[in-house]
N, C-alpha and C positions, 0 to 999 in steps of 0.2 A: 677069717676076717673078710676075705674076698667074697665069700658066699653071702655074708650079711650085707655087704655093700651092694651086691647084685640084687638082693631082695629089696633093699631100700630104693634102688634105681627103678626096678620094675613097679614097685608100689607107687612111687611118685608118678611114673608114666601113666599107669592105670588111673590114678586119681585125676591127673590133668586131662586124660582122654575122656573120662566120664563127665567132668565138669564142662568140657568143651562141647559135648554132644548136645547139651541143652541150649547152646548158643548158635545163632545163625548170623552170618555176616551179611551186611548189605540190606537187612530187613529193617525198615523204619520202625521206630518205637512209637506207639500210639500215645498221644497225650490225652488224658482224661480231663474233660472240662468239668469244673466244679459247678454243680447245679444248686441253686438257691432253694433248698428244701427247708421248709419250716412248717411246724405243726399248726394247722388252721382249724383244728377241731373245736376251738372255743367259739367259732363263728357258726351260730345256729341258723342264721338266715341263709338259705341256699344261694340266693342271688349274690349276696355279699361274699359268701365263701368262694363262689365261682370267680368273682371279680378279683379278690385278693390272690387266689390261685393263679389267675391269668397275669396279674401284676408281677407276682413272684417269678413266673416262668418267662416274662417278657413276651407274652403271646398276644400280639396285636389283634389278630382275628377274633380270638375268644373275648378279649377285653372290650373291643368296640361293639361286638354283637350284643352285649348286655345293656347298652345305652339306647335311649330314644334318639331319633335323628336331630332333635333340637335340645338335647341335654345341656345343662348349664354347669360350668365349673367355676368355683370361687376358691382362690388361693389366698389365704390370710385375709379374706373379705374382698379381694379384688377379682372382678370378673375376668376370666381368661377364656381363650378358645380351647375347648376340651380336646378337639382332634389334634391340633398342632402341638399342644402341651404334651399330650401322652405319646404322640409319634416320637418325640425326642426322649421322653422319660422312660418308656418301656424298654426293658433290657439294661437300664442304667440306674434304676431306682427300685428299692424294695424294702419291705419290713425285715428287720433282723430279729424282732420279737414282737409278739402281740401281748401287751401287758394288761389291757383292760378293754372290755366290750360292754356297751350299754345300749339302752333304747332298743330292746329286742334285736340286738346284734346289728343295728344300723350304724352305730357309732363305734369306731375302732381306734384304739390308742396304742401306740407302741414305739419302739425304737426303730429308726429308719436309716437307711443308707442311700445317699445320692453320690454317684461318681463325681458330679460337679460340685455339690455343696457340702459333702462330708456326712457325718453322723449326727443325728439329733432326734428328739422326741417329736412325734407327729400325731395328728388325728385325721381320720377320713370319716366324714358323715354322709351317708347315702340317703337319698330320697328315692323311693321306688313307687312307680305309678300302679294303677289297677291292672295293667297289662303285664306286670312283672318285669318292667324295664326300668333302668335307673334314669331318672329325669333330672337329677341334680346331685352334684358331688361337691362338698366343701372339704378342703384340705388345708392344713397349716401346721405351724409349729405349736406344740402342746407344752403345757407346764402342769404336770400332775405329780 
């Protein structure tokens, strides 16, 4: 009986030793940030696709590089300052799904999340000039 108990003790110690070898004390655990990855393959216009990808990533530099210096923004028909509006929105607002794309991929409809306003359906309507820059963006709540 003592022999069996010794084997159980040794087996337990070996098991504890092996499981402890994979652990290190004092090593901080890395937190993985959730990235807002969403399939944008429905977007056939390359400028619109780049804009939505930049919006999803909260990438200020990529987003603003796509617009003309005098680009206009209209939010539910109200003229807004594009720069100040998206300085606050980028990184805090994003599509959660793209449900419908129209007008040669210039009009995008989908479910949207805003850290401030919650979840709702929205539209983004892009106007792109001859130089390939966005000169106007209309956004707002959608009912489709």
